[in-house]
N, C-alpha and C positions, 0 to 999 in steps of 0.2 A: 587501444581505446584512450581517448583523451579525457580522463576524469581526474581533475586535480583536487576537487573538493567533494567529498562523499556526502550524499543526501540519502537518508533512509526513507522508506515509505511512511514511517511514523512521523518523522520530521516534516515531510512534505504535506501530509494530511493536516497537520496542525497549521502550517503556513497557508494552505489553501482555504482555510476558514474565512480568510479576508477576501476571497473571490467568489463570485456567483457561478461557480462551475460544477457544483455537485460533488459527488463522492469520488475519491481517488480509486481507480481500478487497476492501473499498471504504471510502473516507473522503470524506464530502461535507459542506460547510458548510451550515448551516441559516439561511435568510433571515430568519425572524421573530426578534423579541427585540431589545432595545436596551441591555441591561446586561451580559450575559455572552456569551462565545464558545461556540457550540454546533455540534456536528457529529453527523451520522449515521455510525455505525460498524457495518460489517458484517464479521463474522468467520465462521469455519467452524462456529460453534455458534449463530449467530443475529444479530439486529440490535439495536443499543443506541444510546443517546444519550450523547455525551461532552460535559460542560460544563466549561469553564475559567472560574473565577470571577474577574471583573475588579475587583469592589468588595469582596466579603465576605472577611473574614480566615479563616484556617484554624480559629481558635477559635470563630467563629460558626457554621460550616457543619455541625457534628454535629447541631445542632437540626433543621435542614431534612432531613438524610438520615435521622436517627432518626425524625422525624415521618412521612416517607414509608413507612418500614419498618413503623411502628406502624399507620398507616392501612391499608396493604396487608394486614396481619395481621388487621384488623377488616373485611375485605371491602369496603373503599372502593376504587373503581376509580382507581388511580394507579400511577405507576412504582415499581418496587422497586430500591433501590440494589444494585449488584453489588459483592461483597466480593472483594478480591484473595486471593492464596494465604496471606498473613499474617493474613487476617481483617478487614482494614480497608476501609471503603467510601470513604475520602478519601485521595487521593494528591497528588502534585505533578507538573506537566508544564510544561516551558518556563518555569519560575519562577512558575507560578500554581497555586493549589489546584485540583484536578481530581477529577471523579467520573464514573463510568459508572452509568447506570440502564437498566432494561429499556425497550424501545420498544413503545408501545401501538399498537393498530390504529386505523385511522380517520384522518380529517382534520378541520381546523377548518372552521367554517361562516361564510359571508358573510351569509346571510339565514336566520335561524332561524324555525321555526314555533312555535306554542303547544306542540306535543308536545315539541320540543327544550327549550323554556324550562322545561317541567314536569320534564323529566329533570334539568336543571341544579338546579332547586330541591330535588328529592328527594336528589340526591347531595350537595349543599351541606349540607343538614340532617343527612344521615348522617355527613358529615365532622365537623360540629360535635359531634354526639353521641359519635363515636369519640374525638374530641379530649379529652373529659372525663377519660379515663384516661391521657392523656399527661402525664407529670409535669414535663417540662422547661418552661422559661418564657423567652419572648423578648419584650421590650417592643417595641411597634411603632416602628420607626425612622422612619416617615413619619406619625406620629400628629399630634396637635394642636400639640405643641411644634414639630415640624418644619415644619408648615404655617405657623405664625406666623413662625418664623425665616426660612424660605424666602421667604415673602411680603414680609418686610421687605427682603430682599436684592434682590428683583425690582422693588419698587414704583416706584423712580425710573426704571426702564427702560421703563415702560408709558405708553401714551397716557392722557390724562385720563379717557376713558371706561372703559378697562380698570382704571385705578387706582381709580376709584369702585366698580367691581364687586368688586375684591379687598377693598377696605376694608369694603364691605357684608357680604361673606361672612365675613371674619375677625371682624367685630363680632358677627354672628349666632352664629358658632360659640363665641365666648367667653361668650356668654350662655346657652348650652344646658346642661342638666344631664344627666349620664350615670348618676346615682344610680338603682340598682335595675334597670338594664339587664343582662341576662345577658352574661357575658364568657367567653372561652375561646380556643381555637386557631382562627385564621381563615386563609384562603388569601391574602386581601388583594389578589388580582390575577386574579379569575376572569372574564376576558374571553373573547370567542369564540375567540381564537387560543390559549387555554390549555385548551380542551376539545375532545376528538376524538369525532367521530361517524362511524358507518358507516350511512348512511341515517338511520333514526330510532333506531338502537341506539347508545348511548353506548360509546365505547371507553375513555374515562377522562379524568381531570383531570391536567394536567401543570404544570410550572414552579411549584414550591412555594418559590422562593427569596425571596419577599417574605412568606412565612408568619410569623405572630407571634401574640401574645396581645392581644386587644382586644375591643371590643364585637361580639357576633355579628351584630347587626342591621346594623352598618356593612359587614360582609362581604356581607350580602344586598343592601344598597344599591349596593355596587360592581358586583355581578353585574347587578342590574336596570338600572343606568345604561348598561351596554353591551348586554345582551341584549334589552332591551325599549324601546329609544329610537327614535323616529321620526326622519326626516331633518332635521326642523326643531328637534330637541332635546327635544321633548315626549315624555312616556311613552306607549307603546302600551298601552291598557287591557287588551286581550285577552292580550297576552304577559305583562304585569306580573301580572295576576291568576292566570294559569296557573302562573307561577313561584312566587308566594307561596302559592297553595293547596297545591301539591305539597310545598313546604317545610313548611308548617303541619301537614300530615298526618303528617309524621315528627317534627318538633320544634315543638309548638304555640307560636305567638307570643302574647305577653302584651299586656294593655291598655297597660302602660307603653311597650312597643315600638311600639304603634300611635300613641301620642302623640308618640313620638320620631321616627317614620318620615320626615316631611318634612325635618327637620333632618339626619338621617343621609344622606338622598339628597343634600342640599346639600354636606355635608362630604365625601362620597365623590367628588362632582364636583370640588370644590375641590382635593382631593388630586391628582387626575390633571391638572387644568389647570396646577397649580403645577409638577408634575414635568416636564410637557412644555414649559412656559415656560422652566424652568431648563435643560433639555437644549438648547433653541433658543438661549438667550443664552450658555450656558456648555457648549458641546458637548464630549463625550468624544472625544479624538483617537484614531481607530482606523483600521485599514487600509481597511475597508469598513463603513459604518454606515447604519442605517435609523432616522431620527428621525421621530417622529410629530407631526402638526400640532396645536399647542396650540389652534387656533381651534375644533376639534371640541368640546373640553370647556369652552371658554369659552361656547359656545352652550348646552351642556347646563346649566352652572352658572347662566347667566342665566335659563333656563327654570325651574330648581328654585327660584330665589329669587322669580321673578314668580308662580309657581303654588303657593306654599306652602299656601294654604288648600285647594286642590283635591286636593293630593297624598294627603291622609289618606283620601280616598274610594277610592283604589286600594288596597284592603286585602282581607282575607279575613273 
């Protein structure tokens, strides 16, 4: 369970006096996630998700909360921030910035089907289109500069084989061009545990706290690397094409994006291998933590580098 900051029912009851949500009935820590502290909160008016932000500053957070509100207003399936009596969606609890959002129906999937992947592609494209009218801007904090800096911090801690993989990926990324690729608001973390389904019906997309402005295709690559990957790290053709076709039907992908697709898949894999390596070597001290295995994305990254030529055939 990822609970870095403990909140007791008594503390939360006092905090909730600033919200028109009635009486606190239940408080439960949420096991998923490795960055923030999350709880399910049930009151006499409904069920909500409480997040205490462990890394983001209060100055950064309005971007994420305003984005969720904007997307919800544009019929994108995502949580809506809850405003307190004073009209603010961001507060402070136990010394940490904190926010409540609506709780969506459904649960995350372990084994998605082509139908699920198509829904993810459709909703991701709708989110990218809705983001065009969102005026705030947030540079990707885990973009290419972060990947280079973090890679340099980790490189001396790696085995010779892993070091060679990292050097190869960083070199390939440094040589790719992003010119002409559509950019805008991206989710940047659209993994299976951040999408809720009830059967084949999507309940919504959650956890927008890595959202930022970057290449839209990179966001698609992040999703495909998680939703459409086989056990050996290779891409599942059926799932990949289902996601891409559904996305393309809402926001048509360009020829430049086709050319950039193999490199964006590699960059997306590199980003998550590095973040998991960093958490492994420099763990966040918390009460109860859930760290993810870096070997999973090491395997995916190696496949994306080895299979560069064939990746372009998995397209629409």
